C-alpha positions, 0 to 999 in steps of 0.5 A: 658191319650190322648184324642185320639180324644175324649175330653168328654171321657178323660173328664168323665175319669177326674172327674170318676177319682176325684169321685172315692173314690179309686183315688179321692186323686190322682193327675190328672192334665188336659193337654190343647195343648199351641197352642188352641184358645180354653181354653176348649180343653182337650189334655191329662190328667197327672196322677201321681201315687206315689205307688203301692195302688194308681196304682191298684186303678187307674187301677180298677178305670179306667177299671171300667170307660172303661167298664161302656162307652162300649156301646159309640162311640169314643175310648177316654182315651185309650193311656198311655204315659209314658215317651219317650213310648206310650201304647194302654190300652184300651183293658187290663183288670185292673189286665193287667193295673195294672202290667204294670203300676207297671213294668213302675213304677219300672223301673222308680225308677231305672232309678233314682237311678242311 
């Protein structure tokens, strides 16, 4: 997930995922730019989704977090990066996001088996 210029939004999402019972066990790794002079700058978080349950839990938690922030300015954490692909997920429902992540996870597994 990219900060999209809203580092506070990404920090908020990271905390939300850690506090949500469905996603608290997910591996969420903050990524800071190597060139940053400020250690607190957060460019992205790497979220490891290893199975269908994790995908569903993340999709629901993300959609709930996004809806809770709907009245706040800034769009942060609305961009998903997977391999060479970058996808705007800020408009997807939890079901649509889960479907997208499931397809991406399936493609990743198919590619690893070759």
